[in-house]
C-alpha positions in Angstrom: 5.8 -24.4 7.5 5.1 -21.4 5.8 8.5 -19.4 6.4 6.7 -16.1 5.3 3.7 -14.4 7.7 1.6 -11.8 5.4 -0.1 -9.5 7.7 -3.2 -7.7 6.2 -4.6 -9.2 3.0 -6.8 -6.4 1.8 -5.7 -4.1 -1.6 -2.0 -4.6 -1.5 -1.7 -7.5 0.8 -3.9 -9.6 -1.7 -1.2 -8.9 -4.5 1.7 -9.5 -1.8 0.3 -13.2 -1.3 -0.7 -14.0 -4.8 3.0 -12.9 -5.8 4.2 -15.4 -3.2 1.9 -18.0 -4.0 3.1 -17.7 -7.7 6.5 -18.2 -6.6 6.0 -21.3 -5.2 6.1 -20.3 -1.4 2.2 -19.7 -0.4 2.3 -18.0 2.9 0.8 -17.8 5.9 -1.9 -14.8 6.4 -3.2 -13.0 9.3 -5.9 -10.9 8.3 -9.7 -9.2 9.8 -11.7 -10.9 6.8 -11.4 -14.0 4.5 -10.0 -13.1 1.3 -11.8 -13.2 -2.1 -10.9 -15.9 -4.1 -8.2 -16.5 -6.1 -6.3 -14.4 -3.2 -7.6 -17.1 -0.9 -6.5 -19.8 -3.0 -2.7 -18.5 -2.6 -2.4 -18.9 0.9 -0.9 -22.2 2.1 -3.3 -24.8 2.9 -4.7 -24.4 6.4 -2.4 -21.1 7.2 -5.4 -18.5 6.8 -5.7 -16.7 10.5 -8.7 -14.3 10.8 -8.4 -11.9 13.6 -6.6 -8.6 14.6 -3.0 -8.7 14.4 -3.4 -6.6 18.2 -4.6 -9.8 19.8 -1.2 -11.1 21.2 -2.8 -14.8 21.8 -3.5 -14.3 17.7 -0.2 -13.0 16.9 1.9 -15.7 18.8 -0.1 -18.3 16.7 0.4 -16.8 13.4 4.1 -16.1 14.0 4.4 -19.5 15.0 7.7 -21.3 12.8 7.7 -18.0 10.4 11.2 -16.2 9.9 9.5 -13.0 7.5 6.7 -10.9 8.2 5.3 -8.7 5.4 3.0 -6.1 6.8 0.5 -5.1 4.5 -2.2 -4.0 7.2 -3.8 -0.3 8.1 -6.3 1.5 9.5 -8.8 4.1 8.6 -8.7 5.7 5.1 -7.2 9.4 4.9 -10.5 10.6 4.9 -11.9 9.1 7.8 -8.1 9.2 9.6 -8.8 13.3 9.7 -12.5 12.9 10.7 -11.7 10.7 13.7 -7.7 10.4 14.0 -7.8 8.7 17.4 -9.6 6.0 16.2 -7.1 6.0 13.5 -4.3 5.4 15.4 -5.9 2.9 17.6 -6.3 0.6 14.6 -3.0 1.5 12.9 -0.5 1.5 16.2 -1.9 -1.1 18.1 -1.2 -3.8 15.7 2.3 -2.6 15.0 3.7 -2.0 18.4 1.9 -5.6 19.5 4.1 -7.5 16.4 7.4 -5.2 17.4 6.6 -6.4 21.4 6.9 -10.3 19.7 9.2 -9.6 17.5 11.5 -9.0 20.6 11.3 -12.9 21.4 12.2 -14.0 18.0 15.6 -12.6 16.8 16.2 -13.2 13.4 12.8 -12.9 12.0 12.9 -10.1 9.4 9.9 -7.5 8.7 8.9 -5.3 5.8 6.5 -2.4 6.8 4.7 -0.8 3.6 4.4 3.0 4.4 2.5 5.9 2.9 5.2 7.4 0.7 2.5 9.5 -0.8 2.1 11.0 2.7 4.8 11.1 4.9 6.8 13.7 3.0 3.9 16.1 3.5 4.5 18.8 0.6 8.5 18.5 -0.2 10.4 21.6 -0.8 11.8 19.2 -4.1 10.9 16.8 -6.4 11.1 13.7 -6.5 11.3 13.3 -2.7 14.3 11.4 -1.5 14.3 9.3 1.6 16.4 11.5 3.4 14.5 14.3 3.0 12.4 16.2 5.8 9.4 14.4 7.0 6.5 16.5 7.4 3.4 15.4 7.1 0.0 17.5 6.7 -2.4 14.8 7.2 -3.3 12.6 10.1 -2.8 9.5 7.6 0.8 10.4 7.0 1.7 11.5 10.8 0.6 8.2 11.9 2.3 5.8 9.1 5.6 7.8 10.3 5.0 7.5 13.8 5.1 3.2 12.8 8.1 4.2 11.2 9.7 5.7 14.1 8.3 2.5 16.0 10.2 0.3 13.9 13.4 2.3 13.6 13.6 2.3 17.7 13.4 -1.3 17.3 16.0 -1.7 15.0 18.0 0.3 17.1 17.2 -1.1 20.1 17.0 -4.9 19.7 18.7 -5.3 16.2 15.5 -6.4 14.4 16.0 -6.9 10.8 13.6 -4.5 9.3 12.7 -2.7 6.2 10.5 0.1 5.5 8.9 0.8 2.1 7.7 4.2 1.8 5.0 3.5 -1.2 3.7 6.0 -3.8 0.1 6.0 -4.9 -0.8 2.4 -5.5 -3.6 1.2 -7.7 -4.5 -1.8 -9.5 -6.8 -4.6 -8.8 -8.8 -5.9 -5.7 -9.1 -2.2 -4.5 -12.7 -1.4 -3.7 -14.0 1.5 -6.1 -16.6 2.3 -3.8 -14.2 3.5 -0.7 -13.4 6.8 -1.3 -9.9 6.1 -2.4 -7.9 5.5 -5.3 -8.5 7.5 -8.0 -8.0 5.0 -10.6 -9.8 2.4 -9.4 -12.7 5.2 -8.6 -12.7 6.9 -12.2 -12.6 4.0 -14.2 -15.8 2.7 -12.2 -17.5 6.0 -12.1 -16.8 6.5 -16.1 -18.4 3.2 -16.8 -21.1 3.6 -14.9 -22.4 7.0 -15.8 -21.8 8.2 -12.3 -20.0 11.8 -11.8 -16.4 11.7 -10.0 -16.2 14.4 -7.1 -12.6 16.5 -8.0 -11.0 18.4 -5.7 -9.1 21.3 -6.2 -8.4 22.4 -9.6 -7.1 18.9 -10.7 -3.5 20.0 -10.8 -2.4 17.6 -7.8 0.4 15.5 -9.1 0.9 11.8 -7.8 3.2 9.3 -8.7 1.1 6.2 -9.3 2.6 2.7 -9.1 0.8 -0.5 -9.9 0.1 -2.8 -6.7 2.0 -5.8 -8.7 4.9 -4.0 -9.0 5.0 -3.2 -5.1 4.6 -6.8 -4.3 7.4 -7.8 -6.5 9.3 -5.5 -4.2 8.4 -6.8 -1.4 8.7 -10.3 -2.7 12.4 -9.7 -3.8 13.3 -8.1 -0.1 11.7 -10.3 1.7 14.7 -11.6 3.8 17.1 -9.6 2.4 19.5 -7.4 4.4 20.8 -5.8 1.1 20.7 -1.6 1.0 19.0 1.1 3.2 16.4 0.4 5.7 14.0 3.1 4.2 13.6 2.8 0.6 10.8 4.8 -1.8 8.8 2.3 -4.0 7.2 4.4 -7.1 7.8 5.2 -11.0 9.4 8.2 -10.3 6.9 10.0 -13.1 4.5 12.6 -11.4 0.9 12.4 -13.4 -1.6 15.3 -12.5 -5.1 14.4 -11.8 -6.8 16.1 -14.7 -4.2 13.9 -17.1 -5.2 10.6 -14.6 -9.1 11.7 -15.6 -8.1 11.9 -19.2 -6.3 8.4 -19.6 -9.1 6.4 -17.4 -11.8 8.4 -20.0 -9.8 7.2 -23.2 -9.6 3.3 -21.4 -13.0 3.4 -20.9 -14.3 5.6 -24.0 -16.3 8.0 -22.5 -16.2 11.4 -21.1 -16.4 11.5 -17.5 -19.0 13.7 -15.6 -17.4 15.7 -13.2 -18.6 17.4 -10.1 -16.1 20.3 -9.0 -15.2 20.7 -5.1 -12.5 22.6 -3.2 -9.0 21.6 -2.3 -9.0 19.7 1.0 -6.6 21.0 3.5 -5.1 17.5 4.5 -4.4 16.4 0.7 -0.4 16.8 -0.5 -0.4 19.2 -3.4 2.4 17.0 -5.2 4.5 14.2 -4.9 6.9 11.8 -6.6 9.5 9.6 -5.0 13.2 8.9 -6.0 13.4 5.3 -6.9 17.2 5.4 -7.2 17.9 3.6 -4.1 15.9 1.2 -4.3 17.1 0.3 -8.2 20.3 -0.5 -6.5 18.6 -3.2 -4.9 16.2 -4.5 -7.0 15.5 -4.6 -10.7 12.4 -3.1 -11.0 10.6 -1.7 -14.6 7.8 -0.1 -13.7 4.3 -1.0 -15.5 3.5 2.0 -17.4 0.8 3.8 -16.3 -1.8 3.4 -19.1 -1.2 -0.7 -18.8 -2.0 -0.6 -15.2 -5.1 1.4 -15.7 -6.0 -1.4 -18.4 -5.3 -4.1 -16.2 -7.6 -2.4 -13.6 -10.4 -1.9 -16.0 -10.4 -5.5 -17.5 -10.7 -6.3 -13.7 -13.4 -4.0 -12.8 -15.4 -5.5 -16.1 -15.0 -9.3 -14.5 -16.3 -8.2 -11.2 -19.3 -6.5 -12.7 -19.9 -9.0 -15.6 -19.5 -6.4 -17.9 -17.0 -6.5 -21.1 -14.5 -4.2 -22.3 
């Protein structure tokens, strides 16, 4: 029987599943829709549970016998969250609250929750942001993730839940859909390749800490079941890259200039965020994938997905 349950097998969850599969411990997976191959092949045989993690009966079935939970599910994307915050709150908070309730009856089961380090700090007064810095999110997306963190922390204090919150920087890589309006790396690569204009919001000076999804998955796998280190950890590279610099890197990878459409800045987007990973590096030996290499891997995946050559 699998020892680990992965909740959510979308973009980041698919990397966690395949990383665990390669380690020789294929997980059980609870997700809303069937993952693509070969991600589905990395799930333990007969252990793919399709449905909403907010459904108590389904959640009970998925949790049966497991010792560790990696929570990689989410609600709406940031732009959609601003348009319909109530819907995003329902989609995001409902499953977390159901899981925390179920874990009350399962002392000893550990939880790793993937939060949004790119939004929960808001626009920090100093960079890189540390785990103990103020959390003042300016977006609905960030506020909802912070509410999830607070619910988990309350359960940790009240019930002794062994939990870990990972505040992830801007994650990119394979399995991120280029047509969903999230993920600058995959969106830029796809649109440059197809000659489709890129919408650039603001002056291009916004700074993000871009972390490769495979690195995030490696951190999750290393920390599942581990009690070492603090309960909240940043996961990133500690290096900031402007949107314009990212655009130039993707142009260089594709070998073609982008067509750019300038748009006003969006008020819910953080201006600058880079994460301090000093605490993480004391617990996990992590050498982040260089951004150019991660972009190259993402481009190869996109090309294979479309049948094109790189």
